[in-house]
N, C-alpha and C positions, 0 to 999 in steps of 0.2 A: 443393949444389944452388943454381942461380941464383934470383934474385928472381922472374924471369919464370916459371920452373918452379913456384915456390911459388904464384904467382898462378893459374897454370893448374890446379894440384891443388886449390886452394881453390874455384875456379870449378866444377870437376867435382863436388866434394862438394856444393856448393850446388845444382847442377842435379839431382843424384841425389836430394837430399832433397825436391825439389819435384815429382818425377815421381809419377804415380799408381802404387799398388802393383803392379798387373798389368802395367804397362809397364816396370817397372824391370829392368835387366840383373841376372842372377844374381850374388849376392854370394859371393865365395870368398876373401875376405881374412882375415887374422888367424889366430890359433890359439886353443886352449882354455885357455891359461895363466891369463888374467885370470879367466875363468869358474871355473876350478878353485880359484883363490884365494878367491873369494867363497863358493864351496860348502864349502871347508874351514872358513871362519868359521861358516857356517850349521851344519855338523855339530858343530863344537866347542862351540857355544853351545846345542845341542839345539833349534835352530829347526826349523820345519816347511817354510817356503817362502822362496825368494829371489825378489824382485820387482824387475824392471828396467824403468823407465819413463823415457822421454826428458824432460829438464827437471828431474829429481830424482836424488839420489844413490841408489846401490843400497840396497835395504832388505831386511830379513829379518823373518819373522813369528815372534815368541816368545810362547808361551801366548796365541795369538790376537791379539796386538797387533803392529802394524807398527813396526819400529825401524830408523831410517836408519843406515847405516854411515858411518864417518868418511872420506868420500871426496867429491869434487866431483860436481856434476850430470853425468849422462850425456846424450849425444844419440843419435839413432837409429842412426847409423853405429857408435857404441861398442857398442850392443847387438848389432847384426848381426855385427860383428867378433868379439865374444866368443862368441856363441851358435851362429851358422850352422855353424862348423867342427865343433861337437859333434853335429850332426844326421846321422843315417844318410842314405845317398844318396836313398832314396825320399822322406824327409821334406824334404830340400833341394829336390827337384823340386816337391813339393807347395807348399812355401813360395814358390818362384819363381812358381808358377802361380796360387796363390790368396791368398798373403799370410798363411796360417795353417798351422801344422804341429805335430804332437805326436810326441814321440820319447822313448826312454829313453837314459840316459847313465850310464856307470860310471867312477868314479875309484878306482883300486886303493888299498886301505887306508883309503878314506873311505866309499864306499857307492855305491848306485845312485840315480838321480834321474829324475824325469819332467819333460820340458821341454815347455812350450807356448809357441811363438814366434808372435807375431801382430802386427798393426799397429793403431795408434790415432792419429788425427789425421795420417795419412800417414807415421807413423814407426814403427820397429820397437819392440816391447816384449816382455817375456818373463816367464813365471812358471815357476819351477823348484821342484819338490817333492822333498824328501828321502824316499826310500822305505826302510822298515825292512828290515833284512837278512834277516829270516825272518818268515813268517806267524805271527801271534799265535794263541793258543788263545782260544776264546770266553770262557772263565772269566777271562781276564786283561783283558777289555774293560770290566768293570763294567756290562755290560748285564743286564737282568733274567734270572734263571737259566733261565727257560723258553725263551729264544732258542736254547738248545742243542737243543731239539726240532726245529728246522728242519733240522739236519744228520741227523736220524733219519728224515725223511720218505722214503718209497720212491719217490714220483712226484709230479708236479704242478708248478705254477709258483709260485715264491717270489719276491716283489718286495721289494727293500730300497730304501726311499725316504729322501729328505732333501735339504736344500739343498747347494750346492757346499761342499766342505770339511767335511762333517759326519761323515766316517768310513765312508761306504757301502762303498767298495772294501776297506777294512780288515776290515769285518764280513764281507763276501763271502769274502775270503781266509781268515778264521778259520773260517767254515763249511766251506770246502773242506778246510782242515787237519784239522778234526774228522772229516770223512768219510774222508779219506786215512789217518788213524791208526786209525780204528775198523773200517772195512769194506774188503773186497776188491772194489773197483769200478773201472770204467774212466771216468775224468773227462776231459772236453775243455773247456778254457777258451778263450774268444775275446775278445781284449783289444786296446785301442788307446791306449797301448802296454801291454806286459806290465809290471805293477808289482811283484807278489810272485812270486818264483821258487820253485816248489814242488819238493820232493824226493819221490821215490817211497817211500812207506812201505807201508801195507797195500794201497793202491790204485795203479793205473797212471795217470799224469797226462800229457796232451799239452797244451801251451800254444801256441796259435795267435796270432800277432801280425798285426794288420791292417797292410797296406803291406809286410810282409816275407814272411809265409806265405800271405796271401790278400788280394785287393784290397779287400774290404769285408765288413761283417757278414753281409748276406744270403748271399753266396757261401760264406763260411766256415761259416755255420750249416747250409746245405744239405749241404755236404760232411761236416760233423760227423755228421749223421744217418745217413750211409752208413758210419760208422766204428764201429758197434756200441757207442755210449756208454751208460753208465748215468746219468751226470750231465753236464749241459751248463751251463757258466757263460758268460753273455753279459755282457760288461763294462758295457754300457749299452744300454737300449732307445732307439735313436736315431730310427728311422724305421718307418713302418707295415709294410713288408715284413719287417723283422727281427721285429717284434711278431707278425705273422701266423704266421711259421714257428715262433717260440718257443711260441706257443699250441698249434699243431698238435703240436709235439714233446711238450709237457706232457700233452696229451690222449691221446697214444699210448704212455704209460707211462714216459717219461723224467722225471727230476727236473731242472728248469730253474731256475737261480738267475740273477737279473739285478737291475740298479739302475735307478731312475728319479729324476729331479729333481723331487721333490714335498715337501710339508710334513706330510701326515697320511695315514691309511689311505684315506679317501674320495677325496682328490685323486690318490692313486696309481692307484686303479682308473679314475677319470675320465681320467687322463692317457693310458691305453692306448686307451680307447674313443674319446676326442675326437680322436685322431690320424688317424682314418679319416674318409672322406667321410660326410656326414650320412645318406645313404641306406643305408650299411653299418653304422652304429653299433649298431643294434638286434641285428643278427646277431652282431657282435663281442662285445656284452655277453653274449649267450648262450654264446659260446665262452669268455669270461673266467670266467663262472660255473662252467662245467664244469672248466676247467683249473686255476683258482687254488686253492692250498693254504694260503698264508699271506701276509700283508703285514706287514712291519716298517718303521717309519719312525723316524728318530733325529735328534737335534740335540745339539750340543755346548754345555756350560756351563762357566764358570770353576770350576776345582776349588780347594777350600780348600787353601792352601799352594802353589799354582802348578800350572799345567797345565790340561788340559781333561778333562771326563768326559761320556759320552753319557747322555742321557735318551731313552727309547724308548717307542713304542706298538706293540703286537703284536696282530694279529688272526689267530687260527687259524680258517680258513674252514670253516664247517659249513653245514647245510641252510638256516638262517635267512639267513646272509650271502649265499648263492647266490641266494636268492629276491629279496633286496633289489637285488642286482646286475642280475638279469634285468629287474627293474621300473624300473631306474635310480633307485631310492630310496636313494641313497648316504648321505643324511643320517641314516639309521637304523643305519649301521655302527658308530657309537660305542656305541650301546646294545647292539649285538651283541657288542662286545668285553666289556662287563660281564656279559652273559649266559653267555659261554663262558670265564669265568675258570678253571673247573675243567679246561679243556682246554689251558690255558697262555696265554690271551689276557691282555694287560696294557694298561691305559689309560696315557696319558702322565702323568696326574696321580698315578697309583699309582707310576710309575717315579720321578717327581720327589720324591714323599714318601719313598720308600726312600732316595734319595740324601741328602736332608736329615737323616733320622734316623740314617744311618750317618756323618754328619759330613763328607760329601764335597762338599756344595754348601751355600751360604748360602741361608736361607729366601727372602730378597728376590730372589735370582737365579732360584730355582725358581718363585716366584710370578709373576715377569715372563714366564716361558716357558709357564705353564699356559694352555691354551686354554679349559677349563671351570673358571673361577676358583673358583666356588662349591664345586665338587667338591673342588678342591685344598684350599681353606680348611677344608673339613669333615674331610678326611683328615689335614691337617697345619696345625693352628691356629698362627698367628703368635704370637711371644712378646710 
């Protein structure tokens, strides 16, 4: 190739990198070989995520810590060349149109991955998560034993809350797996993208992927209600319309499981109500009080010897909690957890104490995560 051609190619790359995301031409270059190489390293080292950010080398997350790979810094074109070919057609179109896309990706003999391709500072970036090959059992997650009760509920709304990367989707998949193995029910999951692939055991499972099988969560959820389901799993409560339909489904006799990005039981309830216009929030709180059966929130802590382990807060919703929700007195829900222990409710401090006493978590790490510090110190005095 001539020097002039090299200069022209370099100029094109520079112009592309300076154009706003929505004005860029669709990227269709490259193949998945480089991405597969990084993901093979991720899987071989038991990492959880591959992180690709322009200006930095590829990095993987090991036991919660970000570790750079022995490779030079990437630029936005590197990221697009590696990741865009791995996206399904609908995800490519979405990335071209909005600059953000989610998709799943499989490497034979290595595993399945969830890809989030996005833009930052006008350049492409990606986060790719390794998905376990099968859904775990609840007993394998080191959650409080009473979490298994959630899979035995006949109806109502169950919310699983926690920050990003706290294991909400894994817990949801484990609950589905328990129902699948224990009961003969019809389960419909709605996900973006599908993360855990379930096999039919005692139950019949349909898995609907947004962008592939349905255009959005509200459309998929409305369709699911016409499919005679016993259990509906909504991967995430993203918008008021999805929340409204989910509440209605839970009130009419379905068991609805979903996740929210929150930190505790009270904020999980508030997250739903606050998503609606102010004039509707009182009505929505009445609906939440009627529909809600349980709220579980979780966070991950460093595990002694390596890895991560969840601490959790669980409220099994009864009469008292429903009254607090109706009155928007959510500050009383923590007390309601302590009152309903005999029904399976667990405070975060009790969960942290169990992890420390079982030798799974260091006292100082548990102490740092406690919300009601005095309660934790009373349950688990430091050495």
